[in-house]
Backbone as a chain_set.jsonl record, in Angstrom:
{"seq": "XXXXXXXXXXXXXXXXXXXXXXXXXXXXXXXXXXXXXXXXXXXXXXXXXXXXXXXXXXXXXXXXXXXXXXXXXXXXXXXXXXXXXXXXXXXXXXXXXXXXXXXXXXXXXXXXXXXXXXXXXXXXXXXXXXXXXXXXXXXXXXXXXXXXXXXXXXXXXXXXXXXXXXXXXXXXXXXXXXXXXXXXXXXXXXXXXXXXXXXXXXXXXXXXXXXXXXXXXXXXXXXXXXXXXXXXX", "coords": {"N": [[133.199, 128.129, 67.058], [133.832, 125.005, 66.231], [137.14, 126.046, 66.008], [138.023, 125.941, 69.128], [137.782, 123.078, 70.002], [140.154, 122.948, 67.767], [142.178, 123.783, 68.302], [142.347, 123.286, 71.041], [143.05, 120.945, 71.03], [145.46, 120.548, 69.341], [147.607, 121.923, 70.435], [147.506, 121.784, 73.064], [147.512, 119.047, 73.326], [144.861, 117.68, 74.284], [142.107, 115.001, 74.181], [139.646, 114.002, 71.934], [137.179, 113.783, 73.368], [137.428, 115.288, 75.81], [138.337, 118.344, 74.675], [135.097, 118.485, 73.634], [134.202, 118.137, 76.492], [135.095, 120.976, 77.436], [133.539, 122.415, 75.785], [131.066, 121.732, 76.494], [129.461, 123.467, 79.044], [128.944, 125.866, 77.988], [127.3, 124.66, 75.837], [125.553, 123.941, 78.092], [124.267, 126.541, 79.322], [123.867, 127.682, 77.007], [121.256, 126.012, 75.836], [119.738, 126.257, 78.55], [118.967, 128.538, 78.561], [118.138, 129.657, 76.347], [115.119, 129.367, 76.169], [115.012, 131.573, 77.258], [114.511, 133.778, 76.247], [113.047, 133.251, 73.788], [111.008, 134.053, 75.384], [111.012, 136.592, 76.158], [110.793, 137.98, 73.222], [108.03, 136.887, 73.139], [106.57, 138.039, 74.64], [107.27, 140.899, 74.542], [108.849, 142.144, 76.005], [111.166, 142.642, 75.31], [112.507, 144.321, 72.465], [112.825, 142.226, 69.328], [115.794, 143.31, 67.723], [116.679, 144.349, 69.236], [117.995, 142.002, 72.242], [119.252, 140.73, 69.55], [121.889, 142.348, 68.944], [122.71, 143.07, 71.792], [123.22, 140.169, 72.236], [125.056, 140.123, 70.189], [127.006, 141.404, 71.656], [127.742, 139.894, 73.676], [129.003, 138.04, 72.719], [130.956, 139.299, 70.617], [132.652, 140.095, 73.4], [133.583, 137.61, 74.683], [134.573, 136.565, 72.601], [136.75, 138.028, 72.203], [137.993, 137.592, 74.625], [138.805, 135.111, 74.555], [141.24, 136.184, 72.746], [143.182, 136.86, 74.427], [144.486, 134.39, 75.691], [146.771, 132.207, 76.713], [149.481, 129.021, 75.993], [149.768, 128.106, 79.208], [146.957, 128.185, 79.542], [144.649, 127.03, 81.215], [141.701, 123.834, 81.622], [139.431, 125.219, 83.41], [139.468, 127.952, 82.47], [139.033, 128.002, 79.335], [136.574, 126.774, 79.857], [134.704, 128.307, 81.343], [135.351, 131.022, 79.74], [133.77, 129.331, 77.364], [131.393, 128.894, 78.264], [130.489, 132.103, 78.342], [130.486, 132.75, 75.92], [128.405, 131.201, 75.343], [126.486, 132.653, 76.642], [125.835, 134.535, 74.991], [125.118, 133.648, 72.597], [122.715, 132.312, 73.299], [120.698, 134.101, 73.319], [120.666, 135.222, 70.45], [119.903, 133.378, 68.384], [117.236, 132.997, 68.059], [115.897, 135.115, 68.429], [117.421, 136.169, 66.107], [115.102, 134.543, 63.876], [112.823, 135.146, 64.287], [113.059, 137.512, 63.246], [113.582, 137.368, 60.776], [111.511, 136.287, 59.796], [109.485, 138.264, 59.52], [108.513, 139.756, 58.329], [106.977, 138.395, 56.494], [104.527, 136.506, 55.186], [102.303, 133.676, 56.265], [102.089, 131.751, 54.661], [104.549, 132.794, 52.928], [106.257, 131.483, 54.043], [107.513, 128.84, 53.793], [109.394, 128.733, 52.295], [111.08, 130.967, 53.093], [112.58, 129.729, 55.073], [113.777, 127.307, 54.117], [115.535, 129.276, 52.556], [116.912, 130.949, 54.2], [118.941, 128.956, 55.72], [119.934, 127.721, 54.031], [121.872, 130.237, 53.456], [122.762, 130.217, 56.003], [123.997, 128.006, 56.314], [125.771, 128.496, 54.641], [127.092, 130.577, 55.429], [128.161, 130.134, 57.384], [130.486, 127.215, 56.047], [131.707, 129.428, 54.626], [132.54, 131.143, 56.772], [134.263, 128.813, 58.458], [136.008, 128.161, 56.257], [137.959, 130.677, 55.637], [138.915, 131.271, 58.591], [140.403, 129.073, 58.189], [142.078, 129.849, 56.713], [143.792, 132.572, 57.121], [144.106, 131.637, 59.834], [146.844, 130.423, 59.895], [147.449, 131.793, 57.575], [149.242, 133.55, 59.885], [150.049, 132.384, 61.647], [152.657, 131.538, 60.137], [153.203, 134.569, 59.428], [153.776, 135.098, 62.103], [155.918, 133.041, 62.863], [157.912, 133.808, 60.876], [158.835, 136.38, 62.215], [159.248, 135.932, 64.98], [161.608, 134.106, 65.024], [163.112, 135.036, 63.232], [164.085, 136.818, 64.934], [164.767, 135.039, 66.396], [168.151, 133.519, 65.917], [170.399, 131.553, 65.241], [172.766, 131.491, 66.515], [171.983, 133.22, 68.601], [172.883, 134.336, 71.57], [171.186, 133.647, 73.606], [169.575, 131.814, 73.111], [172.151, 129.319, 72.41], [172.257, 129.544, 74.714], [170.409, 127.948, 76.159], [169.785, 125.614, 74.677], [172.359, 123.943, 75.405], [171.853, 123.704, 77.727], [170.4, 122.294, 77.925], [170.591, 119.936, 75.985], [172.951, 119.087, 78.104], [171.612, 117.878, 79.451], [169.93, 116.179, 78.85], [172.265, 114.839, 78.458], [172.218, 113.257, 80.281], [170.533, 112.236, 80.686], [170.542, 109.386, 79.133], [171.469, 110.294, 76.696], [173.506, 110.392, 73.478], [176.117, 112.984, 72.674], [176.217, 113.737, 70.361], [173.145, 113.529, 69.681], [171.787, 114.052, 72.047], [171.765, 117.144, 70.893], [170.979, 118.064, 69.351], [168.535, 117.048, 69.499], [167.672, 119.26, 71.741], [167.931, 121.094, 70.541], [165.582, 120.615, 69.036], [163.179, 119.801, 70.326], [163.51, 123.578, 70.744], [162.481, 124.387, 68.619], [160.052, 123.227, 68.24], [158.924, 124.637, 70.529], [158.46, 126.702, 69.128], [156.954, 127.111, 66.839], [154.412, 125.82, 68.518], [154.367, 128.081, 69.751], [153.723, 130.442, 67.788], [151.543, 129.106, 66.599], [149.729, 129.229, 68.363], [149.359, 131.838, 68.333], [148.905, 132.756, 66.126], [146.481, 131.511, 66.364], [144.817, 132.958, 68.098], [144.852, 135.569, 66.891], [142.773, 135.172, 65.143], [140.604, 134.971, 66.573], [140.856, 137.776, 68.144], [139.932, 139.268, 65.485], [137.664, 137.46, 64.847], [136.084, 138.572, 67.168], [136.619, 141.248, 66.986], [135.335, 142.129, 63.733], [132.703, 140.317, 64.815], [131.86, 142.997, 66.967], [131.684, 144.933, 65.572], [128.919, 144.463, 63.366], [127.265, 145.457, 65.004], [126.259, 147.821, 65.327], [124.666, 147.713, 62.508], [122.147, 146.344, 63.537], [120.703, 147.969, 64.702], [119.267, 149.376, 61.787], [117.614, 147.315, 61.226], [113.865, 147.421, 60.082], [111.312, 148.476, 62.41], [109.098, 146.082, 63.855], [105.97, 145.078, 64.976], [105.819, 142.741, 67.886], [104.129, 139.937, 68.09], [102.137, 137.587, 69.954], [101.399, 134.108, 68.5], [105.134, 132.291, 66.906], [105.743, 133.209, 63.781], [107.021, 131.757, 62.2], [109.397, 128.596, 61.667], [111.924, 126.721, 62.749]], "CA": [[132.91, 126.337, 67.637], [135.42, 124.431, 65.586], [138.074, 126.442, 66.478], [137.935, 125.699, 70.006], [138.817, 122.246, 70.043], [140.911, 122.742, 67.085], [142.965, 124.472, 69.44], [142.799, 122.211, 72.396], [143.728, 119.561, 70.498], [146.683, 120.899, 68.706], [148.366, 123.172, 71.056], [147.532, 121.029, 74.388], [147.234, 117.396, 73.985], [142.929, 117.641, 74.746], [141.313, 113.811, 73.54], [138.463, 114.822, 71.418], [136.092, 113.56, 74.176], [137.889, 116.741, 76.605], [137.754, 119.117, 74.558], [134.141, 118.269, 73.803], [133.32, 118.623, 77.977], [135.068, 122.615, 77.248], [132.269, 122.91, 74.518], [130.061, 121.606, 77.528], [129.328, 124.441, 79.892], [128.552, 126.997, 76.807], [126.019, 124.173, 75.341], [124.476, 123.641, 78.931], [123.663, 127.759, 79.217], [122.72, 127.858, 75.914], [120.296, 125.119, 76.384], [119.395, 126.871, 79.742], [118.607, 130.527, 78.481], [117.285, 130.012, 75.126], [113.889, 129.777, 76.019], [113.928, 132.668, 78.551], [115.21, 134.752, 75.549], [111.572, 133.814, 73.683], [110.037, 134.681, 76.409], [111.466, 138.118, 76.367], [109.981, 138.171, 73.352], [106.777, 137.09, 73.175], [105.919, 139.184, 75.732], [107.217, 141.653, 74.36], [109.939, 143.265, 77.113], [112.75, 143.839, 74.554], [112.7, 143.614, 71.175], [114.687, 141.03, 68.868], [117.565, 144.116, 67.035], [117.6, 144.658, 70.391], [118.3, 141.709, 71.638], [120.522, 140.235, 68.672], [122.353, 143.368, 69.139], [122.702, 142.06, 73.552], [123.969, 138.743, 71.858], [126.868, 140.243, 69.163], [128.176, 142.346, 72.471], [128.647, 139.637, 73.968], [130.097, 137.062, 71.507], [132.141, 140.083, 70.348], [133.518, 140.445, 74.661], [133.66, 136.694, 75.139], [135.804, 135.801, 71.304], [138.273, 139.009, 72.661], [138.581, 137.043, 76.391], [139.654, 134.349, 73.908], [142.083, 135.626, 72.807], [144.412, 136.349, 75.939], [144.944, 133.04, 76.493], [148.566, 131.495, 76.18], [150.177, 128.202, 76.35], [149.457, 127.714, 80.432], [145.641, 128.406, 80.33], [144.018, 126.037, 81.902], [140.6, 124.276, 81.466], [138.316, 126.03, 83.629], [139.851, 129.727, 81.494], [138.492, 127.852, 78.616], [135.06, 126.048, 79.982], [134.636, 129.54, 81.576], [135.035, 131.518, 78.339], [132.751, 129.271, 76.159], [129.837, 129.177, 78.938], [130.394, 132.952, 77.952], [130.274, 132.615, 74.478], [126.594, 130.185, 74.761], [125.37, 133.387, 76.666], [125.457, 135.186, 73.189], [125.018, 132.705, 71.368], [121.114, 131.547, 73.73], [119.986, 135.067, 73.11], [121.125, 135.514, 69.448], [119.193, 132.259, 67.293], [115.429, 133.262, 68.102], [115.195, 136.698, 67.86], [117.228, 136.282, 64.89], [114.636, 134.035, 63.559], [111.747, 136.23, 64.708], [113.821, 138.949, 62.251], [113.989, 136.954, 59.102], [110.446, 135.988, 59.564], [108.745, 139.019, 60.508], [108.079, 140.419, 56.986], [106.642, 137.461, 55.586], [103.067, 136.439, 54.875], [102.105, 133.012, 56.123], [102.083, 131.487, 53.207], [105.757, 132.363, 52.229], [107.56, 130.895, 55.602], [108.514, 127.567, 53.687], [110.722, 129.327, 50.817], [112.564, 131.617, 53.869], [113.096, 128.478, 55.631], [114.821, 127.052, 52.547], [116.886, 130.454, 52.005], [118.178, 131.075, 55.679], [119.115, 127.607, 56.28], [120.744, 127.837, 52.662], [122.387, 131.115, 53.831], [123.123, 129.839, 57.66], [125.468, 126.657, 56.362], [126.691, 129.218, 53.322], [128.446, 131.212, 56.219], [128.952, 128.615, 58.393], [131.121, 127.377, 55.583], [132.412, 130.471, 54.689], [134.214, 131.457, 58.096], [136.09, 127.824, 59.257], [137.01, 128.454, 55.354], [137.909, 132.198, 56.349], [139.569, 131.114, 59.643], [141.346, 128.016, 58.621], [143.847, 130.484, 55.957], [143.695, 133.582, 58.387], [145.391, 131.12, 61.07], [148.116, 129.543, 58.662], [148.927, 132.811, 57.532], [149.128, 134.518, 61.076], [151.236, 131.958, 62.034], [153.191, 131.782, 59.403], [153.804, 135.581, 60.001], [154.088, 135.459, 63.86], [157.164, 132.603, 62.748], [158.8, 134.745, 60.133], [158.889, 137.252, 62.651], [159.821, 135.619, 66.258], [162.512, 133.176, 64.321], [163.924, 136.426, 62.565], [165.126, 137.49, 65.967], [165.882, 133.898, 67.012], [168.7, 132.985, 65.376], [170.966, 130.218, 66.136], [174.201, 132.099, 66.913], [171.697, 133.727, 69.404], [173.183, 134.362, 72.645], [170.066, 133.059, 74.706], [168.971, 130.002, 72.082], [172.611, 128.833, 72.366], [172.577, 128.883, 76.734], [169.513, 127.186, 77.074], [170.584, 124.459, 73.716], [173.076, 124.034, 76.03], [170.953, 123.561, 78.905], [168.529, 121.599, 77.283], [171.471, 118.913, 75.935], [173.187, 118.402, 79.411], [170.358, 117.602, 80.624], [169.676, 114.681, 78.278], [172.883, 113.695, 78.083], [172.814, 112.674, 81.528], [169.577, 110.754, 80.944], [171.08, 108.838, 78.679], [171.221, 110.477, 75.108], [175.13, 110.425, 73.313], [176.34, 113.957, 72.822], [175.586, 114.362, 68.838], [171.369, 113.146, 69.8], [171.452, 116.091, 72.987], [172.022, 118.571, 70.871], [170.274, 117.456, 68.151], [166.907, 116.941, 70.48], [167.187, 120.324, 71.965], [166.882, 122.311, 68.966], [164.336, 120.039, 68.103], [162.905, 120.804, 71.303], [162.789, 124.594, 71.478], [162.257, 124.375, 67.335], [158.623, 122.788, 68.354], [158.109, 125.519, 71.619], [158.585, 128.433, 68.331], [155.764, 126.455, 65.972], [152.45, 126.171, 69.42], [153.295, 129.397, 70.163], [153.415, 131.045, 66.956], [150.156, 128.796, 65.842], [149.145, 130.155, 69.26], [149.542, 133.777, 68.463], [147.944, 132.549, 65.135], [144.891, 131.658, 66.783], [144.349, 134.392, 68.99], [144.962, 136.745, 65.835], [141.662, 135.149, 64.564], [139.68, 135.325, 67.715], [140.975, 138.899, 67.724], [139.679, 139.11, 64.827], [136.07, 137.189, 65.066], [135.593, 139.369, 68.571], [136.296, 143.005, 66.231], [134.093, 141.918, 63.281], [131.111, 141.019, 65.62], [131.423, 144.052, 67.861], [131.241, 145.878, 63.942], [127.817, 144.335, 62.934], [126.184, 145.616, 65.744], [124.886, 148.625, 64.186], [123.577, 147.92, 61.674], [121.467, 145.827, 63.57], [119.787, 148.732, 64.454], [118.801, 149.585, 61.021], [116.206, 146.286, 60.711], [113.06, 148.02, 60.252], [110.393, 147.975, 63.129], [107.767, 145.016, 63.763], [105.419, 144.297, 66.186], [106.242, 141.744, 67.972], [103.3, 139.217, 69.499], [101.228, 136.355, 69.722], [103.099, 133.005, 68.266], [105.866, 132.95, 66.374], [105.642, 133.094, 62.379], [108.328, 130.958, 61.25], [109.875, 128.111, 62.176], [113.071, 127.318, 61.36]], "C": [[134.255, 125.512, 68.005], [136.515, 125.012, 65.944], [138.999, 126.309, 67.846], [138.615, 124.119, 70.243], [139.869, 121.795, 68.791], [142.575, 122.702, 67.988], [143.502, 123.803, 70.528], [143.508, 121.206, 71.953], [145.141, 119.403, 70.002], [147.562, 121.263, 69.725], [148.324, 122.514, 72.14], [147.376, 120.357, 74.853], [145.563, 117.174, 74.422], [143.28, 115.937, 73.759], [140.66, 115.335, 72.935], [137.356, 114.742, 72.83], [136.394, 115.065, 75.468], [137.809, 117.735, 76.013], [136.101, 119.299, 73.76], [133.18, 118.166, 75.315], [134.143, 120.113, 77.415], [134.003, 123.389, 76.952], [130.85, 122.649, 75.928], [128.713, 121.982, 77.847], [128.008, 125.792, 78.592], [126.83, 126.212, 76.13], [124.691, 124.528, 76.341], [123.63, 125.226, 79.27], [123.602, 128.156, 78.323], [120.431, 127.52, 75.646], [119.153, 126.096, 77.929], [118.268, 128.263, 79.219], [117.855, 131.306, 77.625], [115.983, 130.464, 74.912], [113.526, 131.059, 76.7], [114.12, 133.271, 77.733], [114.124, 134.929, 74.327], [111.14, 134.275, 74.276], [109.61, 135.983, 76.38], [110.71, 138.384, 75.239], [109.075, 138.424, 72.981], [106.074, 137.853, 74.032], [105.876, 140.337, 75.405], [108.075, 142.999, 75.487], [110.622, 142.996, 76.237], [112.764, 143.229, 73.313], [113.622, 142.997, 70.142], [115.717, 141.644, 68.542], [117.721, 144.125, 68.984], [118.372, 143.933, 71.26], [119.52, 140.409, 71.362], [121.217, 141.441, 69.347], [123.178, 143.154, 70.719], [123.838, 141.189, 73.503], [125.567, 138.818, 71.358], [127.995, 141.065, 70.521], [128.993, 141.435, 72.666], [129.888, 138.585, 73.663], [131.311, 137.959, 70.915], [133.316, 139.938, 71.928], [134.165, 138.98, 74.41], [134.828, 136.167, 73.466], [137.206, 137.246, 71.991], [138.62, 138.639, 73.917], [138.988, 136.032, 75.757], [141.089, 134.886, 73.641], [143.759, 136.276, 73.281], [144.6, 135.585, 76.344], [146.442, 132.694, 75.891], [148.713, 130.004, 77.09], [149.725, 127.092, 78.0], [147.908, 127.773, 80.63], [145.03, 127.194, 80.529], [142.596, 125.604, 81.539], [139.944, 125.289, 81.539], [137.858, 127.407, 83.28], [138.84, 129.609, 80.291], [137.0, 127.686, 78.702], [134.209, 127.717, 80.257], [134.488, 130.527, 80.122], [133.704, 131.068, 77.265], [131.737, 129.081, 76.951], [129.728, 131.108, 78.849], [130.038, 133.848, 76.75], [129.372, 131.916, 74.099], [126.214, 131.651, 75.697], [124.889, 134.226, 75.674], [125.01, 134.956, 73.034], [123.414, 132.107, 71.608], [120.203, 133.091, 73.402], [120.107, 136.22, 71.196], [119.974, 134.82, 68.811], [117.145, 132.36, 67.345], [115.059, 134.84, 68.052], [115.612, 136.339, 66.28], [115.752, 135.261, 62.968], [113.084, 134.282, 63.219], [112.034, 137.07, 63.585], [113.102, 138.776, 61.363], [112.658, 137.004, 58.949], [109.126, 137.081, 59.461], [107.729, 139.77, 59.237], [107.45, 139.603, 55.72], [105.312, 137.35, 55.753], [103.429, 134.348, 55.103], [102.429, 131.805, 54.93], [103.972, 131.121, 52.937], [106.913, 131.572, 53.032], [108.355, 129.465, 55.173], [110.01, 127.716, 53.127], [111.323, 129.765, 51.796], [112.632, 130.829, 54.48], [114.589, 128.314, 54.744], [116.363, 127.587, 52.792], [117.713, 130.318, 53.357], [118.88, 130.156, 56.05], [120.506, 127.388, 55.302], [121.79, 128.637, 53.182], [123.66, 131.164, 54.875], [124.081, 129.038, 56.786], [126.222, 127.307, 55.405], [127.712, 129.678, 53.878], [128.825, 130.926, 56.587], [130.478, 128.022, 57.19], [132.206, 128.03, 54.77], [134.302, 130.849, 55.635], [134.982, 130.33, 58.531], [136.8, 127.864, 57.805], [138.645, 129.694, 55.357], [139.444, 131.959, 57.251], [140.305, 130.527, 59.143], [142.511, 128.871, 58.086], [144.021, 131.588, 56.319], [144.687, 133.329, 59.443], [146.741, 131.134, 60.556], [148.729, 130.834, 57.937], [150.115, 133.317, 58.943], [150.224, 134.149, 61.4], [152.378, 132.058, 61.157], [154.151, 133.509, 59.543], [154.342, 135.524, 61.143], [156.119, 134.396, 63.971], [157.924, 133.27, 62.1], [159.46, 136.35, 61.25], [159.785, 137.221, 64.228], [160.914, 134.667, 65.44], [163.661, 133.787, 63.512], [164.45, 136.959, 64.045], [165.258, 136.224, 66.844], [166.847, 133.102, 66.436], [169.654, 132.327, 65.813], [172.462, 129.985, 66.762], [173.598, 133.009, 68.405], [172.272, 133.303, 70.854], [172.573, 132.981, 73.987], [169.774, 131.529, 74.432], [170.695, 129.31, 73.092], [172.657, 127.946, 74.48], [171.82, 127.883, 76.888], [168.92, 125.76, 76.055], [171.459, 123.743, 74.723], [172.794, 123.149, 77.712], [170.389, 122.081, 79.102], [169.72, 120.154, 77.345], [172.284, 118.395, 76.723], [172.547, 117.868, 80.11], [169.967, 115.93, 80.431], [170.99, 114.242, 77.92], [173.085, 112.768, 79.728], [171.019, 111.625, 81.578], [169.825, 109.543, 79.839], [171.472, 108.589, 76.279], [172.487, 110.91, 74.961], [174.965, 112.503, 73.59], [175.663, 114.512, 71.615], [173.655, 114.45, 69.129], [170.895, 113.929, 70.93], [171.196, 117.106, 72.531], [170.958, 118.767, 69.775], [168.376, 117.142, 68.559], [166.798, 118.06, 70.948], [166.84, 120.852, 71.173], [165.939, 121.872, 68.499], [163.322, 120.682, 69.156], [162.337, 122.34, 71.299], [162.534, 125.116, 69.761], [160.043, 124.071, 67.938], [157.67, 123.602, 69.775], [157.58, 126.714, 70.613], [157.242, 127.908, 67.409], [154.238, 126.323, 66.923], [152.872, 127.619, 69.389], [153.428, 130.78, 69.24], [152.242, 130.451, 66.357], [149.993, 129.417, 67.094], [148.75, 131.304, 69.256], [148.564, 133.986, 67.597], [146.488, 132.914, 65.287], [144.635, 132.751, 66.922], [144.164, 135.729, 67.941], [143.183, 136.481, 65.382], [140.758, 135.15, 65.138], [139.773, 136.516, 67.772], [139.497, 139.459, 67.094], [138.371, 138.789, 64.041], [135.527, 138.768, 65.769], [134.964, 141.01, 67.545], [134.668, 143.578, 65.576], [132.82, 142.094, 63.683], [130.48, 142.578, 65.892], [131.043, 145.021, 66.078], [129.938, 146.218, 63.85], [126.652, 144.806, 63.93], [125.07, 147.112, 65.709], [124.485, 148.329, 63.329], [121.873, 146.599, 62.59], [119.846, 146.587, 64.114], [119.026, 149.877, 62.841], [117.977, 148.93, 60.485], [115.253, 147.218, 60.986], [112.435, 147.324, 61.542], [109.46, 147.235, 63.09], [107.542, 144.778, 65.461], [105.686, 143.166, 66.767], [104.671, 141.098, 68.767], [102.385, 138.247, 68.702], [102.525, 135.444, 69.468], [104.554, 133.199, 67.233], [105.109, 132.691, 64.746], [106.116, 132.406, 61.982], [108.41, 130.245, 62.104], [111.241, 127.312, 61.951], [112.963, 125.592, 60.792]], "O": [[135.066, 125.333, 68.913], [137.194, 124.103, 66.421], [140.22, 126.464, 67.878], [139.782, 123.979, 70.607], [140.349, 120.664, 68.715], [143.537, 121.951, 68.152], [144.671, 123.715, 70.902], [144.484, 120.693, 72.5], [145.854, 118.414, 70.174], [148.547, 120.525, 69.692], [149.486, 122.519, 72.546], [147.144, 120.23, 76.055], [145.361, 116.12, 75.026], [144.217, 115.703, 72.996], [140.787, 116.552, 73.077], [136.797, 115.778, 73.189], [135.429, 115.719, 75.862], [137.098, 118.518, 76.643], [135.946, 120.413, 73.26], [131.951, 118.128, 75.384], [133.354, 120.487, 76.547], [133.574, 124.444, 77.42], [129.901, 123.413, 76.108], [127.597, 121.572, 77.527], [126.851, 126.211, 78.582], [125.737, 126.759, 75.983], [123.581, 124.988, 76.074], [122.417, 125.151, 79.468], [123.208, 129.321, 78.38], [119.344, 128.074, 75.478], [117.949, 126.354, 77.912], [117.15, 128.656, 79.554], [117.305, 132.407, 77.628], [115.556, 131.318, 74.136], [112.415, 131.579, 76.808], [113.873, 134.315, 78.336], [113.978, 136.02, 73.776], [110.612, 135.297, 73.838], [108.488, 136.476, 76.493], [109.721, 139.045, 75.558], [108.753, 139.521, 72.525], [104.898, 138.19, 73.892], [104.906, 141.046, 75.673], [107.91, 144.211, 75.624], [111.456, 143.684, 76.825], [112.954, 142.043, 73.045], [114.839, 143.166, 70.068], [116.776, 141.072, 68.799], [118.707, 143.932, 69.695], [119.447, 144.473, 71.517], [120.204, 139.664, 72.064], [121.021, 141.447, 70.562], [124.405, 143.088, 70.638], [124.887, 141.183, 74.148], [126.61, 138.238, 71.659], [129.209, 141.259, 70.465], [130.187, 141.411, 72.368], [131.031, 138.391, 74.076], [132.438, 137.493, 70.748], [134.519, 139.732, 71.774], [135.295, 139.015, 73.924], [135.779, 135.395, 73.59], [138.419, 137.054, 72.084], [139.536, 139.267, 74.447], [139.95, 135.638, 76.416], [142.061, 134.303, 74.122], [144.885, 136.212, 72.788], [144.967, 135.626, 77.518], [146.961, 132.951, 74.804], [148.339, 129.77, 78.239], [149.476, 125.887, 78.024], [147.472, 127.462, 81.739], [145.082, 126.362, 79.624], [141.907, 126.536, 81.124], [139.688, 126.115, 80.662], [136.783, 127.976, 83.468], [138.02, 130.488, 80.025], [136.226, 128.234, 77.918], [133.329, 128.168, 79.525], [133.39, 130.626, 79.573], [132.948, 131.802, 76.629], [130.737, 129.068, 76.234], [128.698, 131.501, 79.398], [129.581, 134.98, 76.59], [129.169, 131.738, 72.898], [125.094, 131.898, 75.25], [123.717, 134.576, 75.536], [123.942, 135.567, 73.068], [122.796, 131.577, 70.685], [118.983, 132.999, 73.269], [119.774, 137.374, 70.927], [118.983, 135.525, 68.623], [116.223, 131.83, 66.725], [114.058, 135.444, 67.666], [114.79, 136.211, 65.373], [115.702, 135.403, 61.746], [112.378, 133.844, 62.311], [111.049, 137.349, 62.902], [112.193, 139.512, 60.981], [112.294, 137.715, 58.012], [107.96, 136.705, 59.342], [106.568, 140.174, 59.3], [107.391, 139.897, 54.526], [104.817, 138.157, 56.54], [104.304, 133.729, 54.498], [103.493, 131.19, 54.864], [104.562, 130.048, 52.812], [108.043, 131.203, 52.711], [109.335, 128.984, 55.743], [111.115, 127.211, 53.32], [112.406, 129.187, 51.885], [113.31, 131.52, 55.241], [115.717, 128.805, 54.696], [117.476, 127.111, 53.013], [118.799, 129.77, 53.545], [119.675, 130.505, 56.923], [121.646, 127.046, 55.619], [122.796, 127.986, 53.466], [124.781, 131.672, 54.843], [125.13, 129.642, 56.564], [127.344, 126.849, 55.189], [128.871, 129.559, 53.481], [130.046, 131.081, 56.574], [131.57, 128.461, 57.551], [133.241, 127.518, 54.342], [135.53, 130.873, 55.557], [136.132, 130.493, 58.94], [138.015, 127.664, 57.808], [139.844, 129.505, 55.154], [140.588, 132.256, 56.907], [141.404, 131.057, 59.305], [143.631, 128.847, 58.598], [144.848, 131.981, 55.495], [145.592, 134.031, 59.895], [147.609, 131.931, 60.911], [149.921, 131.041, 57.709], [151.344, 133.393, 58.941], [151.23, 134.847, 61.528], [153.215, 132.854, 61.584], [155.367, 133.623, 59.702], [155.499, 135.931, 61.243], [157.097, 134.715, 64.647], [158.951, 133.497, 62.739], [160.36, 137.123, 60.921], [160.625, 138.036, 64.61], [159.991, 134.828, 64.643], [164.749, 133.297, 63.209], [165.471, 137.643, 63.978], [165.811, 136.316, 67.94], [166.556, 131.908, 66.363], [169.859, 132.502, 67.014], [173.069, 129.019, 67.225], [174.413, 133.438, 69.222], [172.168, 132.15, 71.274], [173.044, 132.1, 74.706], [169.743, 130.517, 75.132], [170.552, 128.891, 74.24], [172.863, 126.89, 75.078], [172.179, 126.923, 77.57], [167.99, 125.029, 76.393], [171.054, 122.585, 74.821], [173.399, 122.343, 78.419], [170.114, 121.241, 79.959], [169.818, 119.442, 78.344], [172.62, 117.246, 76.438], [172.775, 117.415, 81.232], [169.796, 114.978, 81.193], [171.056, 113.312, 77.116], [173.902, 111.912, 80.067], [170.624, 110.702, 82.29], [168.956, 108.674, 79.906], [171.593, 107.772, 75.367], [172.956, 111.652, 75.824], [174.171, 113.134, 74.287], [174.825, 115.414, 71.622], [173.016, 115.43, 68.746], [169.78, 114.451, 70.905], [170.611, 118.011, 73.126], [170.25, 119.758, 69.595], [167.37, 117.09, 67.851], [165.633, 118.412, 70.763], [165.679, 121.165, 70.909], [165.31, 122.455, 67.616], [162.753, 121.761, 68.99], [161.188, 122.6, 71.656], [162.387, 126.333, 69.641], [159.114, 124.874, 67.857], [156.488, 123.444, 70.084], [156.677, 127.498, 70.905], [156.372, 128.777, 67.466], [153.149, 126.591, 66.415], [152.025, 128.454, 69.073], [153.301, 131.916, 69.699], [151.731, 131.174, 65.501], [150.179, 130.615, 66.883], [147.922, 131.801, 70.02], [147.643, 134.793, 67.717], [145.71, 133.769, 64.862], [144.257, 133.536, 66.052], [143.454, 136.703, 68.195], [142.415, 137.44, 65.303], [139.735, 135.329, 64.477], [138.678, 136.967, 67.438], [138.474, 139.861, 67.648], [137.954, 139.385, 63.048], [134.903, 139.696, 65.255], [133.883, 141.578, 67.394], [133.739, 144.313, 65.911], [132.015, 142.996, 63.454], [129.473, 143.166, 65.497], [130.004, 145.633, 65.834], [129.47, 147.343, 64.022], [125.448, 144.617, 63.759], [123.881, 147.355, 65.918], [123.402, 148.904, 63.222], [120.835, 146.281, 62.008], [118.669, 146.233, 64.064], [118.412, 150.932, 62.999], [117.407, 149.345, 59.475], [115.45, 147.94, 61.964], [112.688, 146.169, 61.885], [108.663, 147.55, 62.206], [108.2, 144.525, 66.47], [105.842, 142.3, 65.905], [104.17, 141.624, 69.761], [102.041, 138.119, 67.526], [103.717, 135.546, 69.759], [104.896, 134.332, 66.897], [104.062, 132.058, 64.617], [105.589, 132.134, 60.903], [107.921, 130.488, 63.207], [111.631, 127.316, 60.783], [113.567, 125.236, 59.78]]}, "num_chains": 1, "name": "protein.A"}
């Protein structure tokens, strides 16, 4: 979630409020469907571990969907992907809470709540730090690879620089400034493209890592679900 506004603001020029609006459909889906997931569990229609497995598959698919975006991707595609991601999260948090308290006695709930919140916050902080580091390293990797194939003497690059410099010269730039501005323009394009590739690699990593967690959900001990939830947040 935190990576999406960063992508939108750094690569697409979105304002903070515009990036927030992209997250809106996902929040709406979570708000609408989270109570549905709770009812499915309370009525015994579906077991929490099965619901967690389904939600992980959906979140994984949404991350892999993100990884195919380009610099031409518009608001509607990002909002749709966020809503798809929200569909997975809507059926994730309630069953995870039920599972966390399923093997505990009522007098142990308060201590368990402190531990679950601790690990949730720790996991979020670790995830943000990890993805930030990976995105920077992947951007450097892509920049070195693409830059190695796009040397200053490249005929294609020289052709585009010449055309851009001629256009700028027609609009008031001096000859020297137009050539310099043309090179800076294409360098900024290279930087944007490689930064996007770095972010897309992160989405791909998260997607496959999330999918790898699905088999682990079936190692959760089976328990009977019924009555009111045994724990709180």
